[in-house]
LOSE-554754 format. One record per residue (C-alpha): residue number from 1; x negated, z negated, y negated. Coordinates in steps of 0.5 Angstrom, whole numbers, plus 500, padded with zeros to 3 digits. Layout:
! LOSE-554754
 num  px  pz  py
 NUM   X   Z   Y
...
This chain:
! LOSE-554754
 num  px  pz  py
   1 500 500 500
   2 497 502 493
   3 496 496 488
   4 498 498 481
   5 494 496 475
   6 498 493 469
   7 499 500 466
   8 503 502 472
   9 497 507 475
  10 495 506 482
  11 488 504 483
  12 487 510 488
  13 489 515 483
  14 485 513 478
  15 479 512 483
  16 480 519 485
  17 480 522 478
  18 474 519 477
  19 471 521 483
  20 473 528 481
  21 470 528 474
  22 464 525 477
  23 463 530 482
  24 464 536 477
  25 458 533 472
  26 454 532 478
  27 455 539 480
  28 453 542 473
  29 447 537 473
  30 445 540 480
  31 445 547 478
  32 451 549 482
  33 456 554 480
  34 461 554 474
  35 465 559 470
  36 458 563 469
  37 457 563 476
  38 451 561 480
  39 444 564 481
  40 443 570 485
  41 441 569 493
  42 434 567 495
  43 430 574 496
  44 428 575 503
  45 424 581 502
  46 421 585 496
  47 427 588 492
  48 430 595 494
  49 429 598 487
  50 422 600 485
  51 420 597 478
  52 418 603 473
  53 418 605 466
  54 422 611 463
  55 420 616 458
  56 423 612 453
  57 420 605 455
  58 426 602 458
  59 424 598 465
  60 428 600 471
  61 428 594 476
  62 433 590 481
  63 433 584 477
  64 439 580 480
  65 437 582 488
  66 444 586 489
  67 440 592 491
  68 442 596 485
  69 438 599 479
  70 438 595 473
  71 436 598 466
  72 432 593 461
  73 432 596 454
  74 429 593 447
  75 430 597 441
  76 428 592 437
  77 421 591 441
  78 421 583 439
  79 427 581 444
  80 433 580 439
  81 436 587 441
  82 434 586 448
  83 440 588 453
  84 440 589 461
  85 445 594 464
  86 447 591 471
  87 448 596 477
  88 447 602 473
  89 451 609 475
  90 456 605 479
  91 463 602 478
  92 460 595 477
  93 455 598 471
  94 456 593 465
  95 451 591 459
  96 449 584 457
  97 445 583 451
  98 440 577 450
  99 446 572 448
 100 449 573 454
 101 443 572 458
 102 442 565 455
 103 447 561 459
 104 451 556 456
 105 447 555 450
 106 448 562 447
 107 454 560 442
 108 451 555 439
 109 445 558 436
 110 443 562 430
 111 439 567 434
 112 437 569 441
 113 431 573 444
 114 429 575 451
 115 424 579 455
 116 423 581 462
 117 417 582 466
 118 414 580 473
 119 410 575 470
 120 408 571 476
 121 407 578 480
 122 412 576 486
 123 415 582 486
 124 421 580 482
 125 422 580 474
 126 423 574 470
 127 427 572 464
 128 424 569 458
 129 430 566 453
 130 428 563 446
 131 434 561 442
 132 435 556 436
 133 436 556 429
 134 433 560 423
 135 427 557 420
 136 429 554 413
 137 423 550 410
 138 416 549 410
 139 417 545 417
 140 417 549 423
 141 424 549 427
 142 423 549 434
 143 428 553 438
 144 433 549 442
 145 432 553 448
 146 425 556 450
 147 425 557 458
 148 422 562 463
 149 427 563 468
 150 424 566 475
 151 427 572 478
 152 431 574 481
 153 436 572 475
 154 444 573 474
 155 448 577 469
 156 449 570 465
 157 441 569 466
 158 441 564 471
 159 436 563 476
 160 434 558 482
 161 427 556 478
 162 427 555 470
 163 420 553 467
 164 420 550 460
 165 416 553 455
 166 412 550 449
 167 412 556 444
 168 413 553 438
 169 417 555 432
 170 418 562 435
 171 424 567 435
 172 420 574 436
 173 417 575 443
 174 415 581 447
 175 412 583 454
 176 404 584 452
 177 397 585 455
 178 392 581 453
 179 387 580 458
 180 388 586 462
 181 389 583 469
 182 395 585 473
 183 400 579 470
 184 404 581 464
 185 403 576 458
 186 408 574 453
 187 406 575 445
 188 410 571 440
 189 411 571 433
 190 411 564 431
 191 412 560 424
 192 406 555 423
 193 409 552 417
 194 408 552 409
 195 411 560 410
 196 405 562 414
 197 406 565 421
 198 401 566 427
 199 401 571 433
 200 400 567 440
 201 400 569 447
 202 402 566 454
 203 398 569 460
 204 402 571 466
 205 400 566 472
 206 402 567 479
 207 403 559 480
 208 407 557 473
 209 409 564 471
 210 406 563 464
 211 400 559 462
 212 401 554 457
 213 394 555 454
 214 394 559 448
 215 389 558 443
 216 384 563 445
 217 389 568 443
 218 392 565 437
 219 391 569 431
 220 393 568 424
 221 398 573 420
 222 394 574 413
 223 401 575 409
 224 406 569 408
 225 413 570 409
 226 417 572 415
 227 415 579 417
 228 414 581 424
 229 410 587 426
 230 414 592 430
 231 412 592 436
 232 408 586 436
 233 401 586 438
 234 399 588 445
 235 406 589 447
 236 408 594 452
 237 410 595 459
 238 406 601 461
 239 400 597 464
 240 404 593 469
 241 409 599 471
 242 408 606 473
 243 413 612 470
 244 419 613 473
 245 419 619 478
 246 424 625 476
 247 429 623 481
 248 429 616 479
 249 437 614 478
 250 437 611 471
 251 430 614 469
């Protein structure tokens, strides 16, 4: 027989409701699925699509492990206009901008930038997301989100492993080649404070995806004020991806 609390609600019902809410919170904290879905299935082999670079500079790859080609474009060359077209050439084809790849945080940020490359060279392309508020004074404003999401990743930017990045006050990012090895690097246009900017690098790494050390490749930008070059220094996909063949579906 249920024992009723003074307000007339049975304790089992209250306990059931509390347990339900607690379970939902634990599901979110553990990276479980919600309305944005979960990460792609864990790979059991290499991608079905060989990653390549089109003549227009886009990247063709299977980023979500569904066996279909996806197309990554960034006409801004600085991450702000990056978009991924999933399942190119099929009825499921859909294009997702950088903001749509930022997960639940996107709607609350003034900017979202992204970059895609296989930074750890495990065969699956990874996603870097930077999002936050615009700079508004002499002191640097750090991004609210600065993450490397190791591939494969979903059409909402979710992956099975996320690595936090210490990028400083960064808004503009791009795939780059600094040390001329087989690992893609990341170049970042970073606010240093008092109106000055610098170019930083994060080197590709087989263990962490991107290494934290940047001092050896940091250069000051001579002029003051926000004026990022386009493309950013050392940026480009060509050192890491071969040209797509004439028979490439999306090339």
